[in-house]
C-alpha positions as CSV (number, residue, x, y, z in Angstrom):
1,M,-0.2,0.1,0.0
2,T,1.3,3.3,-0.7
3,D,-1.7,5.5,-0.7
4,F,-4.2,5.9,2.1
5,V,-6.9,8.2,2.5
6,I,-7.7,10.2,5.6
7,I,-11.4,11.8,5.3
8,S,-10.8,15.8,6.0
9,A,-12.7,15.7,9.0
10,V,-11.1,12.6,10.4
11,A,-7.9,14.5,9.9
12,A,-9.2,17.3,11.7
13,Q,-10.4,15.2,14.9
14,M,-7.0,13.8,15.2
15,L,-5.5,17.4,15.1
16,Q,-7.8,18.5,17.9
17,H,-6.7,15.2,20.1
18,V,-3.3,16.1,19.7
19,D,-4.2,19.8,20.9
20,S,-5.9,18.7,23.6
21,E,-2.7,16.9,25.2
22,P,0.3,18.7,23.7
23,D,2.6,17.6,26.0
24,R,1.4,13.8,26.3
25,E,1.6,11.0,23.4
26,V,-2.3,10.4,22.3
27,C,-3.5,7.8,20.6
28,G,-6.7,6.2,18.9
29,L,-7.2,3.8,16.0
30,L,-8.6,4.9,12.7
31,G,-11.7,2.6,11.2
32,G,-12.4,2.3,7.6
33,R,-13.0,0.4,4.7
34,D,-9.5,-0.7,2.5
35,D,-7.4,2.3,2.9
36,Q,-9.7,4.7,3.8
37,A,-10.2,6.2,7.7
38,L,-13.5,7.2,8.0
39,V,-13.9,7.3,11.7
40,A,-11.2,8.0,14.8
41,V,-11.8,6.4,18.1
42,A,-9.3,8.2,20.4
43,I,-8.0,5.5,23.0
44,P,-6.4,6.1,26.4
45,N,-2.9,6.4,26.6
46,V,-2.0,4.4,29.8
47,A,1.7,4.5,29.4
48,P,3.6,5.0,32.9
49,T,5.7,8.1,30.4
50,P,3.1,9.3,28.4
51,Q,5.5,12.6,27.6
52,V,7.6,9.7,25.7
53,R,5.3,6.7,24.7
54,Y,2.0,5.3,24.1
55,E,0.1,1.9,24.8
56,M,-3.5,1.7,24.7
57,D,-6.1,1.0,26.9
58,R,-6.8,-2.2,26.0
59,Q,-10.1,-2.6,27.8
60,A,-11.2,0.7,25.4
61,M,-9.3,-0.5,22.2
62,V,-11.4,-3.9,22.4
63,E,-14.8,-1.8,22.6
64,A,-13.8,0.7,19.9
65,V,-12.9,-2.8,17.6
66,M,-16.3,-4.1,18.3
67,R,-17.9,-1.2,17.8
68,L,-16.2,-0.4,14.7
69,R,-16.9,-3.7,13.2
70,R,-20.8,-3.6,14.4
71,D,-20.9,-0.8,11.6
72,G,-19.1,-2.2,9.3
73,M,-16.3,-1.1,9.2
74,D,-12.2,-2.5,10.2
75,V,-9.2,-1.1,11.3
76,V,-7.5,0.4,8.8
77,G,-5.3,2.3,10.8
78,V,-3.5,3.4,14.3
79,Y,-2.7,6.6,15.3
80,H,-0.3,8.5,18.3
81,S,1.4,11.7,18.8
82,H,5.2,12.6,19.0
83,P,4.7,15.7,21.0
84,H,8.2,17.2,20.9
85,D,9.2,15.1,17.8
86,P,9.2,14.8,14.1
87,P,6.5,12.1,12.4
88,T,8.6,9.4,12.2
89,P,8.9,6.0,13.5
90,S,11.1,5.5,17.0
91,I,12.9,2.2,17.3
92,T,10.1,1.3,20.2
93,D,7.1,2.6,17.7
94,I,8.6,-0.2,14.9
95,A,9.3,-3.0,17.4
96,E,6.0,-2.8,19.0
97,A,4.0,-2.5,15.8
98,T,1.6,-5.1,16.4
99,W,-0.9,-4.7,13.5
100,P,0.8,-5.4,10.6
101,D,-1.8,-4.5,7.8
102,V,-2.7,-1.0,8.7
103,V,-1.2,2.2,8.4
104,Y,0.6,4.0,11.6
105,V,0.0,7.6,11.6
106,I,2.4,9.8,13.2
107,I,1.7,13.6,14.3
108,G,4.6,15.4,15.0
109,R,6.6,18.4,14.6
110,E,8.5,19.7,12.3
111,K,9.9,23.3,12.1
112,G,7.3,24.5,14.9
113,Q,4.3,23.1,12.6
114,Q,2.3,19.8,12.9
115,V,2.7,17.3,10.8
116,M,1.4,14.1,10.1
117,R,2.9,11.0,8.1
118,G,1.9,7.4,7.7
119,W,3.8,4.5,8.2
120,S,3.7,1.2,7.3
121,L,5.6,-1.2,10.1
122,R,5.6,-4.9,9.4
123,R,9.1,-6.8,9.9
124,G,11.0,-4.4,11.8
125,Q,11.0,-2.0,8.5
126,A,9.2,1.8,8.1
127,V,8.2,2.5,4.9
128,E,6.4,5.8,4.0
129,V,3.2,6.0,2.8
130,N,1.5,8.8,0.7
131,L,-1.1,10.6,2.7
132,H,-4.2,12.3,1.4
133,D,-7.7,13.4,1.9
134,E,-10.8,12.8,-0.4
135,W,-10.0,15.7,-2.4
136,G,-6.5,13.9,-3.1
137,L,-5.1,16.5,-1.3
138,P,-2.1,15.7,1.2
139,S,-3.3,15.5,4.8
């Protein structure tokens, strides 16, 4: 997969989630079909050091997956933030990636701006995925 669509309202929701906790990594799931994210579901970060890592609350994650499936969607992505760092996968992000067939979206900082980038994380490798909205514009 080299292209992934994030509906503009979903991208805005993710950015709002990041803005709500600017000094902590936030995280969530993206629900949709094929290579298109139609909804974002915020999941509490329960990591002991949320300033530098994320760990999704297991119960909230399971409930979100079940709700997405009931609504006819699959988990097509996982998102999280890097509050003070670029939106590139860390060694920990790559090592702990457990969803091989989804896009990992990271929202980080580059030159003082929020930037969103997508990644395929498989077998210890990170390959960038092109993100765009429903009109083909970069996310």
